[in-house]
N, C-alpha and C positions, 0 to 999 in steps of 0.2 A: 263916626262908627262906634266909637268903644268908648261911648260916655263914661268917665270914671265916675259921676255921682251917680248915674242908673244902671248902666255894664248889664242891659236886660240883654235876653236869650233866647229864642227856642228851641228848643229837646224835644226829639223824636226821640222814642223806641229806649226802655228804660228797663232792658233785662240787664244780664248780667253786669256787661259791658258799661254799658249806658247810662243806668242806676248810679255806676260808680264814677261817673265823669263829672254824671249830677251834684252828687256829695262833696268834691272835689272845688269844680263850680261855687258851690256854695259859699262855702269854705275861701272862697278868695274874693266874698265880696259882690257876686252876681243875682242876678234879679234871676231865678229861674224860669220860664212858664214851659210848665212837659205837659206834655200826649203820651198817654199810651195805650196800646187794645183795649188789652185785661185790668183787672181795677186794684188787684193788690200791689201793682208796683205803683201804681198810683196813686195809692193809699199812703205807702212808706213814703215816699219822695213828698208827700205833701207832708209828713211832719217830721221831718227832715230840713223845712223849711221853701221848698216850690211851692210855687200857683202853679197848679195842676187842671189840666182840662181833661175831658169826656168826646168832645172836637177838636179836629184840626183845626176846622172853619171859629170856633171860638177862640183857637188859641190865637189865629192869625189877629180877629180882633180887638184881644187884648194887649197885643204889643201896641199898638195905635200904629200912625197915620208916617212917624221916623224910618227908616229906612232899617233891613228888619234880618238878620243874624237868626238863621236856621242850620241847627245842626242834627240829622236824621242818624240813630245805631240803630234804626229797622232792619231786618233781615233782609240778609242779597239775595238780589234776584228778582222776580214779579213785584215782593211787599216795596219794594223801590219806587217804580214805576205807578204802580195805584197811590201812595203817596205822594211821589209828583202830582199824577193830575188832581189828586186831591187839593193839593197846595196850589193849585193855578185856575182852578178854576172856579165859580160861585160867586156870591156875595162878596166873602170876603177872602181874596188870594194876594198869594206873592206881587208884585210890583216891580215893574223897571227898576234898579239900583237895587234890588234886595241881594241877598246872598244868600244860597243853599252850599253845604257842607255833610257831603257824604262821608261816613267815617267806617263805615264796615268794607266788608273783602270782596266790594263789586268786580266784574270782569270789565277790564279797562278798555274793550270795544262797547261795552253797555254803557260806559264812562263817556265816551266819543260821542254817542249818541245820543245820551241825556245834554250834555254839554249843549250841543248845538240845536236841540228841541228847548231847550232856556235860554240861547242866548237869543232867538229871536223873539224871548217875550221881554229881554232887556234883563233875563235875571243872570244874575252871577255867578258861575256853580263852580267848587271847588272840591278835590278827593283826596281823602284822607286816611291814607295806613294807620291804624293804630298798632299798637306793638305794646307788649310787659303785661297783657293777661288781668287778672281781674285787679291785682295791687297794683298795676301800675297805672290803670282808670282811676285808683282813689286817692293814688299819692303822687302821680307824675309816671306820663308816659312816655314814647317815643313814638314820634307821627312825622308820616312823610307827607307830603304836599304837593299837589299838583293844578292845575287847573288856570284860570283868570289870578293874573300877577297884582293886580292891580289890587285884588279880591282878598288876597294874601297877606298884602301889604295893611290892607284895612282891617284886615280879624288880629292879623300878626300877635297880638297881645292875650286877645284870647286863647290862640292856640301856646302860646308860650305860660300861660296861665297850666293849662292842663298836663305842660309835658317838664320832665325833666329838666335840673339844669342840661343846656346844648342837648338838648334833646328832639331838634324838632330841625328841620329844612325845607326848603323852598326848591321841586329838582324838574319842573318845567312847564308846560301847557298840557291842555287837558288828556286824563289819563296817566297820567307821570306819578303821581302819587299810590293809584289800583298797580299802577305794574310792575315799581318799585318794593310796594311793599308785598308781591305776588313773588317776589325771585327772594325777600324775606324768608315767607314762608316755607317756598324749597331749599333754603339753605336748612329752615328749620325741621324739615322733614329728614334731610341725609344726615344733620348731626344729632337729633333723638334716634336713628338706628341708627348710626354707630355707637351709642351711650348703650343702649339694649341691647345690641349683637355681641358687644364684647364683655357685656356681663351675665348674657347669657352662656358663655362661652369659660364664663368662669362658675358657672352654675355647674356646668359639669365636668366638672374640674376634680381632684380626690380633696381639693382642698376646702371645708365648710369656712365659707368666708361671711364676715357679718358686715352686710350693706347698707347697713345704717354706720359705722365707722366708716367702711371702705370710703362712701362718698364723703363724709363729713372728712375725710381727709384728702380725698383731691379736689376737693374747694377749698383749700389753705394753703395755696402756693402752686398749686401745678398747673399744667399748660392746661389741662381740660377743665378747671376753676369758671364758673359758667353760672350763669342762671338755670340752666335744666340739671345740673349738679348739685343745687341747691335746689331744686324744686322736686329731683330725684329720690335727695337724704329726706325731706319734710312727708314724704309718702314713706320711707322704708320703717320712719319715726312711729306712723301709725302702723305698719303688720308689716312683717319678715315676710320676704317670698308671695307677698301679695294675693294671697287666697282669694280676698274678696272682688277683686278687678277684673273685668271682664278683658278678656283676648282680643277680641274684635273690634279697630281699631277703626275710631270714627273718624270723618272727615268735612272738611265743608267748602273744598276742591282745587282750594288755590295751589296745591301740588302739581297733580295734574292739568292743571292749564298751563304751569311753566313749561310741562316735558312736552304739552302740544306747541306750546310755542317757542320750546327749541326744536321741535322738528320741523315747522314751519320756517325755520332761518338757517338752518341743517349747523346747527350748534349742537355737540356734544354735553350731555347732562345724566349721564351714567350712573352716579350715585342717588343720584338724585329717582328719577325716572326705578333706580330699582327702591329706591323707597317709598317711592307710590303704589308698585306693585308689592311691595311688602303687604300693605293696608287690605290692597285686593283679596292677599292669599291670607291674613288674616280673620277671614272669613268664614274660610275650612278648614284651616290648623290653629290650634291652643297650645302654643308656645309660651315660655318667660318672657321673651322678647318683647311679644305679641301685647302681653302685660308691663313693661316696662313701661312703654309707649302710649297705651293708655293712663297708665296710673299719671305719668307725665304732661296728659293734656288735661286731665283732670284739675290736676294743680294748681296751672298755671290760667286755666281758661275758666274750669268747670265744664268740660267739654263731655262727651257720652255716646255711646256708639250708637247711637238712636240720628245721629246726626244723616243729611241724606248718603248712597255711599255712591261719594268724586273719588 
């Protein structure tokens, strides 16, 4: 499957994450066959060396008859189902033995449904949670994999090339990758909320703290040293007190899903539930804490408040 001479891979979805993952694959010598609905990302990917297509059918045909690997970063939700329908119908379609990877934040129950549908056709389905933001997509991400274990073994070299050293793992049958990523994102919610609340209290204190300097110090040897503190330092380097940042916090839904799952399973998740509630609150109140979380999300993922309100 992982031919060292050709290293062919189909890639669907060239948004902020997808386009940078394509660049990463090209750096590793892959022959990338890419599709995106809108034209500009196709142009940029072609300029970088990818072979781009205006239709998914044409992309599949170009990959030839050998077993195919298609990696999708198409937006979670209904778009994933629409793409799967295109991949399995028509003159050019995926066949038995081909592998489809869903790398976005899909709900694990949707993943189970899709996996069952594809397995009936002999198509192997992997769910991969991808973390690390745009920078990680470009230079090495953290990838959490679930699904058909044989398929994982077949494409492990691809996943390894897309990841930081020791930054990927297989975690179980279908849905496991997306479940683990859901929990990862829920923890992220809580961590960002704690950072935001702490600095919000500093902002109400009698001290005029330089937040750029503070986050730089915190990110050199402190217990809370982290990527998040680094991202916040970058945001404060651009503008003190974040005057141009919206206090309305967007969301992709993973935190909400985790809280719902915790309720279904009778597991306490109070800190994360409060962090999810704070995102709803941000639509009604304007606080410095909310601005900090928005700034963090913009730094690592170029997110904005126009996302669906989950």
